TORMARMAR-181831 format. One record per atom (N, C-alpha, C, O, CB): x, y, z; residue in one letter. Coordinates in steps of 0.001 Angstrom, whole numbers, plus 500000, padded with zeros to 6 digits. Glycine has a CB too. Example, Ala and Ser with C-alpha at 12.3 -4.5 7.8 and 13.67 -1.06 7.14 Angstrom:
2
513190494310507800a
512300495500507800a
513200496700507800a
514236496681508465a
511308495527509046a
512850497750507080s
513670498940507140s
512900500030507870s
513409501138508039s
514084499402505725s
***
This chain:
176
500908498810499923x
500040500080500129x
500879501234499967x
501879501342500677x
499352500159501539x
500576502146499079x
501242503415499078x
500347504594499485x
499276504790498911x
501801503657497738x
500764505329500419x
500005506415500906x
500435507662500267x
501651507751500098x
500099506518502351x
499719508639499876x
500153509958499313x
500281510898500652x
500134510487501803x
498993510579498130x
500534512019500330x
500859513090501385x
499626513363502294x
499761513780503444x
501311514481500672x
498499513125501765x
497307513406502469x
496804512219503188x
495721512290503769x
496296513915501572x
497552511055503197x
497010509963503855x
496076509019503075x
495573507997503543x
496348510457504947x
495910509490501834x
495024508668500834x
495944507558500219x
497168507489500336x
494377509656499585x
495121506705499543x
495879505512498863x
496080505960497501x
495158506496496886x
495077504070498876x
497217505776496989x
497568505963495630x
497186504933494712x
497232503743495026x
498890506136495523x
496781505374493500x
496384504280492499x
497468503467492091x
498608503923492179x
495788504826491271x
497262502274491638x
498448501453491165x
498100499925491522x
496978499585491896x
499901501964491927x
499109499096491377x
498811497626491580x
498417497541493066x
499038498092493974x
500118496626491216x
497266496754493213x
496843496618494583x
496110497759495185x
495705497697496346x
497957496362495376x
495910498891494364x
495385500143494810x
493991499983495472x
493765500575496527x
495316501099493641x
493118499258494928x
491870499046495458x
491849498047496654x
491002498216497531x
491011498604494389x
492681497077496734x
492809496172497804x
493262497160498999x
492692497085500087x
493883494932497454x
494266498056498779x
494814498808499884x
493866499761500252x
493854500114501431x
496091499447499593x
493005500283499406x
492060501222499913x
490900500558500635x
490343501197501528x
491559502060498810x
490520499438500358x
489520498629501102x
490147498386502473x
489485498660503474x
489154497229500347x
491470497852502591x
491947497505503826x
492038498882504732x
491833498877505946x
493343496750503637x
492334499920504064x
492562501151504896x
491084501580505394x
490908501969506549x
493341502401503982x
490086501491504502x
488739501692505046x
488342500984506103x
487749501492507054x
487840501486504180x
488682499583505999x
488468498644507173x
489134499008508453x
488586498882509548x
488936497299506829x
490366499474508268x
491064499929509560x
490386501077510091x
490250501163511311x
492550500292509360x
489913502035509272x
489355503249509671x
487972503008510534x
487688503568511593x
489120504109508374x
487207502069509846x
485939501733510460x
486389501094511816x
485816501514512822x
485012500725509515x
487263500212511950x
487584499498513234x
488040500555514286x
487655500468515452x
488748498377513006x
488812501490513890x
489161502622514825x
488118503294515275x
488032503587516467x
489994503562514289x
487172503633514367x
486008504493514834x
485058503775515761x
484489504390516662x
485200504999513635x
484851502315515530x
484084501415516391x
484885501325517637x
484241501401518683x
483824499993515747x
486094501186517713x
486889501062518920x
486793502387519741x
486833502315520969x
488384500723518554x
486679503490519170x
486412504657520029x
485038504659520680x
484876504963521862x
486562505905519232x
483991504282519802x
482629504101520327x
482600503153521476x
481930503384522483x
481701503607519255x
483330502083521321x
483380501006522455x
484001501487523709x
483641501076524812x
484177499762522017x
484979502400523520x
485631502980524696x
484755504019525503x
484817504176526722x
486914503653524236x
483939504697524642x
482931505648525240x
481910504826525915x
481599505146527063x
482249506592524166x
481344503804525357x
480417502931526004x
480940502325527285x
480250502284528304x
480029501874525086x
482152501861527217x
482684501282528378x
482852502258529580x
482649501906530742x
483962500684528027x
483276503640529175x
483289504622530161x
481780504835530707x
481606505021531912x
483923505935529561x
480833504811529922x
479361505023530338x
478968503722531430x
478278503896532434x
478286505006528819x
479495502522531058x
479288501509531955x
479907501725533319x
479361501476534394x
479754500328531388x
481142502230533129x
481837502517534584x
481173503584535377x
481072503522536602x
483364502987534439x
480694504627534610x
480011505766535323x
478711505272535976x
478392505612537115x
479687506961534315x
477937504415535167x
476660503881535783x
476879502989536916x
476121503010537886x
475850503137534788x
477972502136536830x
478399501395538001x
478698502070539281x
478285501686540375x
479494500724537677x
479513503198539050x
479898504037540225x
478688504858540703x
478608505195541884x
481100505007539859x
477683505205539742x
476502506047540357x
475678504958541071x
475067505299542084x
475536506919539166x
475599503685540648x
474830502728541331x
475317502474542767x
474545502459543726x
474831501484540558x
476654502274542858x
477359502187544184x
477047503172545142x
476646502925546280x
478737502239544031x
477276504519544568x
476970505777545422x
475618505839545915x
475378506035547106x
477196507041544661x
474619505661544936x
473158505513545387x
472754504514546242x
471828504695547033x
472359505348544365x
473451503314546148x
472920502383547182x
473499502639548536x
472828502498549558x
473194500947546802x
474808503033548537x
475229503209549924x
475177504607550433x
475381504782551635x
476575502720550088x
474911505682549612x
474861506990550258x
473418507408550476x
473103508195551369x
475604508043549418x
472439506788549530x
471093507130549435x
470109506079549791x
468904506296549924x
470848507559548169x
470751504798549954x
469951503718550217x
468939503197548989x
468012502429549243x
469191504115551423x
469173503632547777x
468404503437546630x
469079502623545729x
470214502853545313x
468043504622546023x
468248501480545366x
468826500521544313x
468401501094542973x
467210501200542680x
468285498954544484x
469302501431542230x
469096502113540919x
469071501081539865x
470133500740539343x
470202503166540611x
467842500504539474x
467651499370538527x
467979499790537132x
468390498947536334x
466211498837538573x
467820501074536778x
468110501487535406x
469550501412535127x
469918501230533967x
467625502865535137x
470430501539536119x
471871501549535966x
472331500157535496x
473161499981534605x
472569501953537304x
471715499202536178x
472038497817535752x
471647497649534347x
472451497192533535x
471341496760536617x
470440497998534012x
469959497695532608x
470927498363531573x
471312497752530576x
468432498245532386x
471284499590531845x
472158500394530974x
473473499622530842x
473941499399529725x
472398501867531559x
474040499236531896x
475155498564531946x
475278497280531133x
476242496999530421x
475366498344533200x
474172496522531324x
474104495170530645x
473923495526529086x
474613494877528299x
472792494200531259x
473087496464528598x
472922496688527231x
474224497167526599x
474617496749525510x
471826497655527013x
474859498047527325x
476146498718526829x
477113497561526633x
477733497452525575x
476766499857527899x
477251496722527598x
478141495645527702x
477853494669526458x
478769494238525758x
477962494932529122x
476567494375526255x
476258493563524981x
476789494160523740x
477359493457522907x
474767493396524784x
476603495588523566x
477032496272522297x
478516496322522257x
479054496161521162x
476452497722522176x
479333496548523436x
480803496577523469x
481350495226522923x
482190495177522025x
481325496846524949x
480796494099523550x
481362492752523138x
481041492478521640x
481954492078520917x
480746491563524057x
479886492657521174x
479571492249519866x
480174493319518849x
480615492875517789x
478009492084519727x
480224494557519058x
480736495500517920x
482379495213518164x
483066495165517144x
480194497354518131x
482878495069519142x
484391494949519291x
484661493528518557x
485592493494517753x
484931494979521006x
484051492585518742x
484316491229518150x
484118491349516697x
484920490777515959x
483385490101518737x
483004492122516129x
482688492167514780x
483699493140514057x
484012492843512905x
481218492594514610x
484208494212514594x
484859495299513991x
486302495520514404x
487137495967513618x
484110496461514256x
486549495221515558x
487932495553516141x
488842494366516127x
489900494366515498x
487824496064517612x
488410493354516835x
489206492152517174x
489660491364516113x
488823490786515419x
488514491313517989x
490955491240515858x
491434490501514752x
491342488976514959x
491461488486516082x
492829490905514477x
491118488199513800x
491000486782513956x
492153486268514749x
491893485441515623x
490917486095512627x
493337486622514578x
494451485994515382x
494384486241516802x
495163485628517532x
495755486455514934x
493524487093517310x
493351487521518642x
492187486587519222x
492018486467520436x
493013489113518701x
491491486011518382x
490373485082518920x
490946483816519606x
492092483422519391x
489404484612517719x
490149483255520376x
490587481957521048x
490430480805519912x
489391480613519280x
489611481614522458x
491469480173519781x
491536479176518641x
492383477920519095x
493369477989519830x
492215479870517305x
491908476867518603x
492774475567518788x
493534475319517493x
493002474625516627x
491847474226519142x
494608475784517325x
495395475807516176x
496768475030516231x
497806475440515711x
495619477186515868x
496632473877516920x
497821473015517112x
498258472655515797x
499449472702515492x
497559471759517962x
497299472272514943x
497747471804513546x
497929472925512577x
498854472871511767x
496726470827512933x
497131473906512607x
497250475053511662x
498491475764511767x
499076476134510749x
496184476012511849x
498968475999512986x
500229476763513093x
501489476024512561x
502488476676512257x
500455477127514545x
501453474656512445x
502435473924511902x
502529473724510310x
503478473206509722x
502327472734512529x
501336474246509718x
501246474179508269x
501970475253507597x
502274476269508221x
499871474207507838x
502260475100506389x
503118476113505782x
502487476123504225x
502012475100503732x
504862475680505901x
502536477302503570x
502166477451502190x
500751477073501859x
499738477514502402x
503054476673501380x
500836476114500803x
499510475794500307x
498527475096501167x
497314475242501012x
499651475042499205x
499094474277502146x
498360473562502966x
497681474570503954x
496484474424504204x
499205472513503612x
498352475521504488x
497839476557505362x
496715477316504657x
495630477488505212x
498968477519505788x
496968477741503501x
496072478470502621x
494697477712502430x
493603478270502510x
496776478687501245x
494902476306502156x
493782475592501892x
492907475398503174x
491678475468503152x
494183474319501287x
493669475144504318x
492810475123505566x
492137476468506051x
491085476497506688x
493671474630506695x
492847477550505684x
492249478888505837x
491005479104505023x
490001479583505550x
493236479926505471x
491040478753503704x
489880478675502770x
488808477882503248x
487655478313503244x
490255478152501493x
489115476719503672x
488058475778504228x
487453476312505450x
486231476212505561x
488629474398504545x
488143476875506398x
487624477551507580x
486644478674507239x
485542478771507779x
488768478105508391x
487117479535506291x
486201480660505900x
484935480189505309x
483861480700505627x
486861481580504915x
485040479171504405x
483881478766503606x
483033478005504630x
481817478115504471x
484276477861502283x
483457477250505655x
482605476654506570x
481909477561507584x
480714477475507868x
483333475691507233x
482792478458508115x
482135479297509158x
481417480489508512x
480417480972509043x
483191479812510205x
481871480911507492x
481138481890506711x
479854481431506149x
478853482146506117x
481946482349505642x
479911480107505666x
478690479416505293x
477553479342506424x
476374479617506201x
479083478013504875x
478033478957507602x
477168478865508703x
476532480188509005x
475320480276509200x
477887478353509866x
477394481287509048x
476988482651509423x
475840482991508238x
474706483355508550x
478393483774509444x
476218482849507018x
475384483160505977x
473963482395505922x
472919482949505580x
476154482916504784x
474069481098506292x
472841480304506444x
471968480783507455x
470755480792507246x
473125478949506731x
472482481211508603x
471709481656509748x
471420483162509725x
470732483644510625x
472437481298511014x
471870483865508822x
471550485224508694x
470085485473508580x
469571486197509433x
472231485774507568x
469289484924507560x
467830485194507592x
467040484882508840x
466134485616509235x
467226484470506546x
467409483774509448x
466806483484510770x
467019484477511862x
466155484843512658x
467297482236511244x
468421484927511810x
468908485953512970x
468122487224512737x
467488487741513656x
470608486313512925x
468155487718511551x
467469488901511218x
466002488939511402x
465441489955511812x
467738489193509935x
465322487764511082x
463912487568511382x
463554487656512844x
462540488231513242x
463489486270510876x
464485487024513671x
464266487020515147x
464550488533515580x
463841489028516456x
465290485899515943x
465461489198515048x
465654490521515660x
464416491354515172x
463981492243515904x
467106491210515223x
463867491105514019x
462734491827513643x
461637491627514574x
460995492582515011x
462337491490512333x
461389490386514903x
460385489910515867x
460463490567517047x
459412490936517573x
460469488550516140x
461639490813517634x
461931491418518864x
461286492834519105x
461227493261520258x
463377491499518964x
460832493526518122x
460230494882518319x
459133494795519291x
458856495798519949x
459702495483517007x
458479493699519451x
457369493476520261x
457534493575521738x
456681493958522537x
456888492262519965x
458949493112522034x
459455492912523456x
460105494290523884x
460580495125523114x
460583491641523551x
460032494365525294x
460811495548525777x
461621495259527017x
461265494337527750x
459878496711526071x
462625495942527287x
463395495688528558x
462532496026529692x
461643496874529625x
464717496509528643x
462845495276530835x
461878495376532035x
461954496757532681x
460912497145533209x
462216494268533150x
463052497588532728x
463086498788533492x
462853500003532668x
461990500829532965x
464348498901534184x
463645500108531607x
463559501362530767x
462550501316529759x
462071502351529297x
464816501656530095x
462144500004529334x
461198499878528283x
461607499921526912x
460808499997525979x
460313500790528420x
462968499866526777x
463618499888525362x
463116498741524653x
462829497708525257x
465213499837525369x
462983498870523317x
462550497926522376x
463754496866522187x
464900497264521981x
462131498672521013x
463458495610522260x
464672494633522258x
465171494512520877x
466304494050520743x
464306493168522806x
464496494857519815x
465071494910518381x
466295495960518467x
467365495716517909x
463856495424517206x
466098496994519107x
467150498035519143x
468332497606520102x
469524497778519848x
466516499422519626x
467821497023521240x
468863496513522183x
469854495472521382x
471070495545521560x
468109495756523489x
469332494587520573x
470009493507520079x
470534493799518620x
471156492958517970x
469107492311520142x
470250494989518188x
470492495353516766x
472061495120516597x
472483494791515489x
470009496962516416x
472940495285517680x
474324495077517426x
474641493621517031x
475681493344516434x
475105495475518631x
473700492675517386x
474051491236516731x
473842491285515193x
474574490602514476x
473054489997517356x
473019491947514741x
472986492009513229x
474191492676512715x
474691492290511658x
471746492756512703x
474704493671513402x
475862494382512962x
477088493609512966x
478016493749512170x
476053495521513739x
477018492742513969x
478139491708514248x
478204490756513180x
479262490542512587x
477941490927515567x
477039490123512878x
476889488980511797x
477373489641510553x
478180489036509846x
475298488386511591x
476940490867510211x
477226491499508837x
478711491783508823x
479307491594507763x
476363492892508564x
479344492196509830x
480776492538509983x
481638491320509815x
482700491372509194x
481048493174511350x
481186490244510361x
481961488951510271x
481717488513508849x
482702488079508253x
481484487798511370x
480658488551508259x
480585488044506853x
481345488965505814x
481831488476504794x
479072487923506431x
481423490183506077x
482124491103505147x
483646490843505309x
484421490711504362x
481754492658505454x
484018490778506778x
485454490335506966x
485842488950506414x
486920488845505829x
485766490327508430x
485071487922506553x
485292486757505973x
485506486753504368x
486391486161503750x
484213485963506367x
484454487578503844x
484445487632502419x
485794488272501901x
486395487803500935x
483195488437501935x
486225489364502601x
487545489968502306x
488708489038502530x
489639489119501729x
487747491186503142x
488772488234503435x
489719487198503795x
489860486293502657x
490957486034502163x
489303486442505030x
488585485735502174x
488532484776501053x
489012485523499719x
489755484953498920x
487009484184500891x
488604486671499547x
489053487340498292x
490587487417498361x
491227487194497334x
488395488819498118x
491233487729499544x
492755487801499648x
493404486413499403x
494480486264498825x
493194488336501097x
492722485525499849x
493307484152499786x
493110483510498380x
493848482591498025x
492645483232500888x
492176483961497622x
491962483470496421x
492663484342495267x
492560484056494074x
490521483354496270x
493272485263495681x
494108486104494703x
495212485321494118x
495690484468494866x
494718487349495386x
495721485433492931x
496758484815492514x
498157485269493357x
498463486438493594x
496785485068491042x
498857484194493715x
499977484570494488x
501067484966493604x
501317484344492572x
500396483501495387x
501776486081494024x
502890486566493281x
504145485877493906x
504210485755495129x
502966488163493322x
505142485426493093x
506453484882493789x
507145485979494524x
507240487104494035x
507502484260492730x
507617485674495658x
508308486533496485x
509786486905495925x
510515487664496563x
508360485881497847x
***
């Protein structure tokens, strides 16, 4: 990837792939910033709940609900947009010993299998998310389709990432 003086990607061999990779990194950084703000909000709600419980003798139920909802969003957004595959928990005793074509074949098989499962489950997951508009959270009354919308974003992000990885793996390899 070649960057110009303004931080943009120059045209040329691999220019589109580099531009897509750069866009992915920028989206990841933006989501990371949002996740940090959400985590700060969870911390503030937690501190507020402690102060209210012990200083005012009031159990603040809404703080629990906000913390739970934000934590769900943090986990799913970070897993979908920020966390790299190599940082995921994996049993890779065989994979790490593979080299060249064998490793590439296993990577392609993994992406096709896991991506296929995600793709197959996508209509059902979105259908259930759509169904959840009828339900609400117990304290604040938030619609559950909005609370769990992050799951749809997570699934979409994983599928886009896997499609990108598959594209990179299937490109013709240039000799080093």
